[in-house]
N, CA, C and O atoms as CSV, one atom per row, in Angstrom:
chain,resi,resn,atom,element,x,y,z
A,1,MET,N,N,-80.679,213.180,129.772
A,1,MET,CA,C,-81.013,214.743,129.907
A,1,MET,C,C,-80.026,215.443,129.379
A,1,MET,O,O,-80.255,216.650,129.295
A,2,LYS,N,N,-78.799,215.003,128.922
A,2,LYS,CA,C,-77.899,215.703,128.513
A,2,LYS,C,C,-77.627,215.771,127.129
A,2,LYS,O,O,-78.620,215.841,126.405
A,3,THR,N,N,-76.500,215.766,126.582
A,3,THR,CA,C,-76.066,215.994,125.072
A,3,THR,C,C,-76.847,214.999,124.152
A,3,THR,O,O,-77.398,215.459,123.152
A,4,GLN,N,N,-76.920,213.778,124.405
A,4,GLN,CA,C,-77.578,212.714,123.455
A,4,GLN,C,C,-78.910,212.760,123.571
A,4,GLN,O,O,-79.555,212.137,122.728
A,5,GLY,N,N,-79.575,213.442,124.547
A,5,GLY,CA,C,-81.300,213.257,124.691
A,5,GLY,C,C,-81.653,214.795,124.448
A,5,GLY,O,O,-81.615,215.331,123.341
A,6,VAL,N,N,-81.997,215.419,125.629
A,6,VAL,CA,C,-82.542,216.461,125.726
A,6,VAL,C,C,-82.001,217.858,125.402
A,6,VAL,O,O,-82.621,218.875,125.091
A,7,ASN,N,N,-80.538,217.624,125.573
A,7,ASN,CA,C,-79.672,218.738,125.592
A,7,ASN,C,C,-79.930,219.725,126.576
A,7,ASN,O,O,-79.807,220.910,126.267
A,8,LEU,N,N,-80.326,219.341,127.901
A,8,LEU,CA,C,-80.650,220.257,128.999
A,8,LEU,C,C,-79.593,221.244,129.415
A,8,LEU,O,O,-79.841,222.282,130.028
A,9,GLU,N,N,-78.241,220.797,128.990
A,9,GLU,CA,C,-77.266,221.764,129.719
A,9,GLU,C,C,-77.189,222.884,128.954
A,9,GLU,O,O,-76.650,223.834,129.522
A,10,ASN,N,N,-77.640,223.108,127.601
A,10,ASN,CA,C,-77.767,224.399,126.753
A,10,ASN,C,C,-78.960,225.181,126.937
A,10,ASN,O,O,-79.192,226.098,126.149
A,11,THR,N,N,-79.826,224.900,127.985
A,11,THR,CA,C,-80.894,225.895,128.115
A,11,THR,C,C,-80.559,227.316,128.629
A,11,THR,O,O,-79.681,227.527,129.465
A,12,PRO,N,N,-81.272,228.201,128.103
A,12,PRO,CA,C,-80.904,229.583,128.421
A,12,PRO,C,C,-81.692,229.974,129.737
A,12,PRO,O,O,-81.560,231.108,130.196
A,13,MET,N,N,-82.436,229.124,130.290
A,13,MET,CA,C,-83.037,229.427,131.635
A,13,MET,C,C,-82.206,229.607,132.762
A,13,MET,O,O,-81.342,228.781,133.055
A,14,LYS,N,N,-82.446,230.807,133.520
A,14,LYS,CA,C,-81.663,230.925,134.772
A,14,LYS,C,C,-82.718,230.906,135.823
A,14,LYS,O,O,-82.266,230.637,136.936
A,15,ASP,N,N,-83.960,231.112,135.773
A,15,ASP,CA,C,-84.800,231.124,136.954
A,15,ASP,C,C,-85.022,229.681,137.502
A,15,ASP,O,O,-85.471,228.816,136.750
A,16,LEU,N,N,-84.742,229.436,138.684
A,16,LEU,CA,C,-84.789,228.101,139.334
A,16,LEU,C,C,-86.054,227.504,139.254
A,16,LEU,O,O,-86.126,226.286,139.095
A,17,GLY,N,N,-87.238,228.315,139.359
A,17,GLY,CA,C,-88.530,227.798,139.393
A,17,GLY,C,C,-88.867,227.032,138.099
A,17,GLY,O,O,-89.302,225.884,138.003
A,18,ARG,N,N,-88.559,227.954,137.078
A,18,ARG,CA,C,-88.776,227.473,135.493
A,18,ARG,C,C,-87.803,226.305,135.362
A,18,ARG,O,O,-88.336,225.313,134.866
A,19,LEU,N,N,-86.764,226.192,135.616
A,19,LEU,CA,C,-85.716,225.272,135.443
A,19,LEU,C,C,-86.185,223.850,136.105
A,19,LEU,O,O,-86.103,222.788,135.488
A,20,SER,N,N,-86.614,223.950,137.240
A,20,SER,CA,C,-87.159,222.977,137.937
A,20,SER,C,C,-88.514,222.392,137.492
A,20,SER,O,O,-88.870,221.258,137.811
A,21,LYS,N,N,-89.229,223.205,136.759
A,21,LYS,CA,C,-90.441,222.771,135.902
A,21,LYS,C,C,-89.925,221.995,134.701
A,21,LYS,O,O,-90.406,220.874,134.537
A,22,LEU,N,N,-89.066,222.406,133.887
A,22,LEU,CA,C,-88.372,221.790,132.978
A,22,LEU,C,C,-87.848,220.319,133.000
A,22,LEU,O,O,-87.993,219.419,132.173
A,23,MET,N,N,-87.109,220.352,134.358
A,23,MET,CA,C,-86.768,219.158,134.668
A,23,MET,C,C,-87.547,218.170,134.995
A,23,MET,O,O,-87.253,217.008,134.716
A,24,THR,N,N,-88.773,218.544,135.705
A,24,THR,CA,C,-89.808,217.599,135.889
A,24,THR,C,C,-90.561,216.996,134.659
A,24,THR,O,O,-90.989,215.842,134.652
A,25,ILE,N,N,-90.693,217.918,133.565
A,25,ILE,CA,C,-91.178,217.525,132.330
A,25,ILE,C,C,-90.503,216.503,131.829
A,25,ILE,O,O,-91.031,215.464,131.433
A,26,VAL,N,N,-89.080,216.788,131.820
A,26,VAL,CA,C,-88.068,215.873,130.989
A,26,VAL,C,C,-88.077,214.843,131.814
A,26,VAL,O,O,-88.043,213.850,131.088
A,27,ALA,N,N,-88.109,214.447,133.154
A,27,ALA,CA,C,-88.245,213.430,133.959
A,27,ALA,C,C,-89.278,212.518,133.709
A,27,ALA,O,O,-89.080,211.308,133.591
A,28,VAL,N,N,-90.443,213.091,133.620
A,28,VAL,CA,C,-91.872,212.570,133.333
A,28,VAL,C,C,-91.551,211.914,131.897
A,28,VAL,O,O,-91.787,210.719,131.720
A,29,ALA,N,N,-91.000,212.726,130.862
A,29,ALA,CA,C,-90.792,212.315,129.377
A,29,ALA,C,C,-89.976,210.839,129.533
A,29,ALA,O,O,-90.316,209.811,128.946
A,30,ILE,N,N,-88.885,210.955,130.405
A,30,ILE,CA,C,-88.075,209.687,130.435
A,30,ILE,C,C,-88.640,208.578,131.048
A,30,ILE,O,O,-88.422,207.433,130.653
A,31,LEU,N,N,-89.431,208.880,132.091
A,31,LEU,CA,C,-90.055,207.707,132.695
A,31,LEU,C,C,-91.162,207.265,131.649
A,31,LEU,O,O,-91.195,206.057,131.411
A,32,TYR,N,N,-91.912,207.934,131.107
A,32,TYR,CA,C,-93.009,207.410,130.074
A,32,TYR,C,C,-92.217,206.844,129.045
A,32,TYR,O,O,-92.700,205.733,128.825
A,33,ALA,N,N,-91.183,207.054,128.256
A,33,ALA,CA,C,-90.422,206.393,127.326
A,33,ALA,C,C,-89.689,205.221,127.871
A,33,ALA,O,O,-89.383,204.333,127.076
A,34,SER,N,N,-89.374,205.105,129.103
A,34,SER,CA,C,-88.772,203.827,129.653
A,34,SER,C,C,-89.948,202.710,129.726
A,34,SER,O,O,-89.793,201.544,129.363
A,35,ILE,N,N,-91.207,203.278,130.279
A,35,ILE,CA,C,-92.259,202.299,130.616
A,35,ILE,C,C,-92.672,201.883,129.081
A,35,ILE,O,O,-92.724,200.669,128.889
A,36,THR,N,N,-92.914,202.566,128.184
A,36,THR,CA,C,-93.263,202.377,126.962
A,36,THR,C,C,-92.346,201.176,126.338
A,36,THR,O,O,-92.810,200.174,125.794
A,37,GLY,N,N,-90.992,201.455,126.514
A,37,GLY,CA,C,-89.957,200.610,126.066
A,37,GLY,C,C,-90.038,199.133,126.529
A,37,GLY,O,O,-89.605,198.160,125.911
A,38,LEU,N,N,-90.755,199.142,127.887
A,38,LEU,CA,C,-90.885,197.668,128.397
A,38,LEU,C,C,-91.892,196.940,127.538
A,38,LEU,O,O,-91.927,195.713,127.635
A,39,THR,N,N,-92.652,197.510,126.771
A,39,THR,CA,C,-93.713,196.893,126.137
A,39,THR,C,C,-93.389,196.481,124.644
A,39,THR,O,O,-94.146,195.880,123.882
A,40,GLN,N,N,-92.000,196.966,124.364
A,40,GLN,CA,C,-91.615,196.791,122.981
A,40,GLN,C,C,-90.972,195.583,122.849
A,40,GLN,O,O,-90.451,195.141,123.874
A,41,GLU,N,N,-90.854,194.750,121.537
A,41,GLU,CA,C,-90.108,193.661,121.540
A,41,GLU,C,C,-88.887,193.968,121.579
A,41,GLU,O,O,-88.397,195.041,121.227
A,42,ILE,N,N,-88.238,192.868,122.087
A,42,ILE,CA,C,-86.701,193.060,122.367
A,42,ILE,C,C,-85.799,192.107,121.282
A,42,ILE,O,O,-85.943,190.914,121.013
A,43,ALA,N,N,-84.794,193.112,120.752
A,43,ALA,CA,C,-83.937,192.508,119.788
A,43,ALA,C,C,-82.704,192.276,120.627
A,43,ALA,O,O,-82.163,193.148,121.306
A,44,TYR,N,N,-82.276,190.920,120.511
A,44,TYR,CA,C,-80.833,190.845,121.240
A,44,TYR,C,C,-79.771,190.517,120.413
A,44,TYR,O,O,-79.953,189.993,119.314
A,45,LYS,N,N,-78.561,190.812,120.903
A,45,LYS,CA,C,-77.405,190.850,120.453
A,45,LYS,C,C,-77.167,189.198,120.539
A,45,LYS,O,O,-77.263,188.727,121.672
A,46,LYS,N,N,-76.889,188.347,119.532
A,46,LYS,CA,C,-77.002,186.985,119.510
A,46,LYS,C,C,-75.471,186.438,120.459
A,46,LYS,O,O,-75.465,185.439,121.179
A,47,THR,N,N,-74.490,187.182,120.279
A,47,THR,CA,C,-73.125,186.744,120.731
A,47,THR,C,C,-73.381,186.737,122.353
A,47,THR,O,O,-73.137,185.716,122.996
A,48,VAL,N,N,-73.773,187.661,122.843
A,48,VAL,CA,C,-73.793,187.913,124.437
A,48,VAL,C,C,-75.171,187.949,125.066
A,48,VAL,O,O,-75.388,188.231,126.245
A,49,ARG,N,N,-76.242,187.577,123.991
A,49,ARG,CA,C,-77.638,187.460,124.526
A,49,ARG,C,C,-77.937,188.678,125.413
A,49,ARG,O,O,-78.381,188.522,126.551
A,50,ALA,N,N,-77.685,189.936,124.871
A,50,ALA,CA,C,-78.097,191.159,125.755
A,50,ALA,C,C,-78.830,191.979,124.718
A,50,ALA,O,O,-78.501,191.927,123.533
A,51,PRO,N,N,-79.902,192.798,125.192
A,51,PRO,CA,C,-80.630,193.398,124.377
A,51,PRO,C,C,-79.771,194.629,123.731
A,51,PRO,O,O,-78.967,195.293,124.385
A,52,LEU,N,N,-80.062,194.834,122.350
A,52,LEU,CA,C,-79.384,195.893,121.686
A,52,LEU,C,C,-79.676,197.250,122.239
A,52,LEU,O,O,-78.809,198.114,122.116
A,53,TYR,N,N,-80.736,197.514,122.801
A,53,TYR,CA,C,-81.057,198.839,123.110
A,53,TYR,C,C,-81.764,198.820,124.475
A,53,TYR,O,O,-82.501,197.892,124.807
A,54,SER,N,N,-81.522,199.817,125.203
A,54,SER,CA,C,-82.264,200.041,126.580
A,54,SER,C,C,-83.771,200.253,126.323
A,54,SER,O,O,-84.313,200.610,125.277
A,55,TYR,N,N,-84.310,199.960,127.486
A,55,TYR,CA,C,-86.042,200.268,127.676
A,55,TYR,C,C,-86.195,201.720,127.027
A,55,TYR,O,O,-86.999,202.008,126.140
A,56,PHE,N,N,-85.295,202.566,127.620
A,56,PHE,CA,C,-85.619,204.079,127.257
A,56,PHE,C,C,-85.615,204.253,125.833
A,56,PHE,O,O,-86.543,204.845,125.282
A,57,THR,N,N,-84.506,203.716,125.105
A,57,THR,CA,C,-84.106,203.902,123.739
A,57,THR,C,C,-85.364,203.169,122.945
A,57,THR,O,O,-86.003,203.823,122.121
A,58,ARG,N,N,-85.620,202.097,123.162
A,58,ARG,CA,C,-86.852,201.497,122.452
A,58,ARG,C,C,-88.026,202.256,122.683
A,58,ARG,O,O,-88.769,202.444,121.720
A,59,GLY,N,N,-88.297,202.683,123.690
A,59,GLY,CA,C,-89.716,203.483,124.059
A,59,GLY,C,C,-89.475,204.798,123.410
A,59,GLY,O,O,-90.456,205.307,122.867
A,60,PHE,N,N,-88.405,205.408,123.370
A,60,PHE,CA,C,-88.279,206.764,122.776
A,60,PHE,C,C,-88.392,206.446,121.251
A,60,PHE,O,O,-89.226,207.139,120.667
A,61,ARG,N,N,-87.825,205.679,120.611
A,61,ARG,CA,C,-87.949,205.337,119.108
A,61,ARG,C,C,-89.393,204.917,118.687
A,61,ARG,O,O,-89.779,205.154,117.543
A,62,TRP,N,N,-89.989,204.454,119.367
A,62,TRP,CA,C,-91.560,203.838,119.449
A,62,TRP,C,C,-92.277,205.204,119.395
A,62,TRP,O,O,-92.945,205.500,118.404
A,63,ILE,N,N,-92.153,206.007,120.406
A,63,ILE,CA,C,-92.843,207.536,120.458
A,63,ILE,C,C,-92.578,208.435,119.297
A,63,ILE,O,O,-93.428,209.136,118.747
A,64,LYS,N,N,-91.209,208.339,118.949
A,64,LYS,CA,C,-90.934,209.248,117.920
A,64,LYS,C,C,-91.392,208.773,116.617
A,64,LYS,O,O,-91.625,209.596,115.732
A,65,ASP,N,N,-91.549,207.476,116.411
A,65,ASP,CA,C,-91.995,206.946,115.166
A,65,ASP,C,C,-93.461,207.113,115.006
A,65,ASP,O,O,-93.935,207.368,113.898
A,66,LYS,N,N,-94.242,206.973,116.123
A,66,LYS,CA,C,-95.776,207.349,116.326
A,66,LYS,C,C,-96.059,208.544,115.932
A,66,LYS,O,O,-96.835,208.735,114.995
A,67,LEU,N,N,-95.408,209.618,116.658
A,67,LEU,CA,C,-95.522,211.046,116.154
A,67,LEU,C,C,-95.050,211.315,114.785
A,67,LEU,O,O,-95.728,212.135,114.167
A,68,LEU,N,N,-94.030,210.800,114.170
A,68,LEU,CA,C,-93.697,211.228,112.795
A,68,LEU,C,C,-94.844,211.003,111.955
A,68,LEU,O,O,-95.228,211.767,111.071
A,69,PHE,N,N,-95.379,209.881,112.292
A,69,PHE,CA,C,-96.409,209.214,111.036
A,69,PHE,C,C,-97.740,209.569,111.695
A,69,PHE,O,O,-98.639,209.117,110.986
A,70,PHE,N,N,-98.233,210.206,112.779
A,70,PHE,CA,C,-99.483,210.700,113.105
A,70,PHE,C,C,-100.154,211.767,112.214
A,70,PHE,O,O,-99.547,212.778,111.863
A,71,ASP,N,N,-101.397,211.509,111.872
A,71,ASP,CA,C,-102.013,212.391,111.019
A,71,ASP,C,C,-102.650,213.477,111.823
A,71,ASP,O,O,-103.739,213.170,112.309
A,72,PHE,N,N,-102.216,214.659,112.064
A,72,PHE,CA,C,-102.526,215.626,112.937
A,72,PHE,C,C,-103.891,216.535,112.261
A,72,PHE,O,O,-104.453,217.399,112.933
A,73,SER,N,N,-104.227,216.267,111.143
A,73,SER,CA,C,-105.311,216.740,110.548
A,73,SER,C,C,-106.669,216.232,111.010
A,73,SER,O,O,-107.629,217.003,111.001
A,74,ASP,N,N,-106.776,215.178,111.348
A,74,ASP,CA,C,-107.941,214.580,112.160
A,74,ASP,C,C,-108.106,215.039,113.527
A,74,ASP,O,O,-109.236,215.274,113.957
A,75,LEU,N,N,-107.114,215.178,114.213
A,75,LEU,CA,C,-107.211,215.888,115.441
A,75,LEU,C,C,-107.534,217.229,115.395
A,75,LEU,O,O,-108.333,217.677,116.218
A,76,LEU,N,N,-106.919,218.099,114.364
A,76,LEU,CA,C,-107.334,219.425,114.135
A,76,LEU,C,C,-108.840,219.824,113.725
A,76,LEU,O,O,-109.463,220.860,113.961
A,77,ASN,N,N,-109.186,218.757,113.093
A,77,ASN,CA,C,-110.618,219.022,112.381
A,77,ASN,C,C,-111.529,218.580,113.845
A,77,ASN,O,O,-112.477,219.288,114.186
A,78,TYR,N,N,-111.221,217.618,114.475
A,78,TYR,CA,C,-112.161,217.555,115.669
A,78,TYR,C,C,-111.919,218.616,116.689
A,78,TYR,O,O,-112.883,218.767,117.439
A,79,LEU,N,N,-110.997,219.317,116.903
A,79,LEU,CA,C,-111.041,220.426,117.814
A,79,LEU,C,C,-111.801,221.506,117.209
A,79,LEU,O,O,-112.456,222.293,117.892
A,80,LYS,N,N,-111.732,221.560,115.997
A,80,LYS,CA,C,-112.288,222.681,115.250
A,80,LYS,C,C,-113.769,222.599,115.256
A,80,LYS,O,O,-114.469,223.611,115.231
A,81,LYS,N,N,-114.279,221.306,115.291
A,81,LYS,CA,C,-115.661,221.301,115.415
A,81,LYS,C,C,-116.189,221.293,116.780
A,81,LYS,O,O,-117.377,221.562,116.962
A,82,SER,N,N,-115.373,220.994,117.805
A,82,SER,CA,C,-115.869,221.115,119.149
A,82,SER,C,C,-115.627,222.540,119.779
A,82,SER,O,O,-115.886,222.762,120.961
A,83,GLU,N,N,-115.124,223.480,118.938
A,83,GLU,CA,C,-114.599,224.731,119.370
A,83,GLU,C,C,-115.532,225.416,120.217
A,83,GLU,O,O,-115.150,225.920,121.273
A,84,GLY,N,N,-116.763,225.477,119.826
A,84,GLY,CA,C,-117.775,226.299,120.689
A,84,GLY,C,C,-118.563,225.601,121.729
A,84,GLY,O,O,-119.327,226.265,122.429
A,85,LYS,N,N,-118.462,224.455,121.878
A,85,LYS,CA,C,-119.240,223.615,122.655
A,85,LYS,C,C,-118.884,223.768,124.231
A,85,LYS,O,O,-119.779,223.704,125.075
A,86,TYR,N,N,-117.683,223.949,124.538
A,86,TYR,CA,C,-117.282,224.205,125.876
A,86,TYR,C,C,-116.958,225.400,126.375
A,86,TYR,O,O,-116.105,225.495,127.258
A,87,GLU,N,N,-117.557,226.390,125.906
A,87,GLU,CA,C,-117.448,227.701,126.415
A,87,GLU,C,C,-117.700,228.028,127.828
A,87,GLU,O,O,-118.729,227.429,128.141
A,88,CYS,N,N,-117.262,228.672,128.792
A,88,CYS,CA,C,-117.467,229.007,130.007
A,88,CYS,C,C,-118.383,230.096,130.070
A,88,CYS,O,O,-118.185,231.040,129.306
A,89,LYS,N,N,-119.368,230.126,130.864
A,89,LYS,CA,C,-120.538,230.936,130.903
A,89,LYS,C,C,-120.450,231.770,132.201
A,89,LYS,O,O,-121.345,232.565,132.486
């Protein structure tokens, strides 16, 4: 949550309610990355038979790679097609 990750200590927010919501979102994101990391292949350091990266790091890198190469144009086209279908009346 700090410098190496979300850099939460540099947020300009002063309102306790908003800061609490931000911290909740960050906590859920960390939990999601950690659970995702559990499903990833584990690379070991041969000398001590220990994982090279934590569950969080493996999950975070996997999520980042998926988002980096995700084709958002398909999603945008889908949203444009369904734009008028779900209007409230």
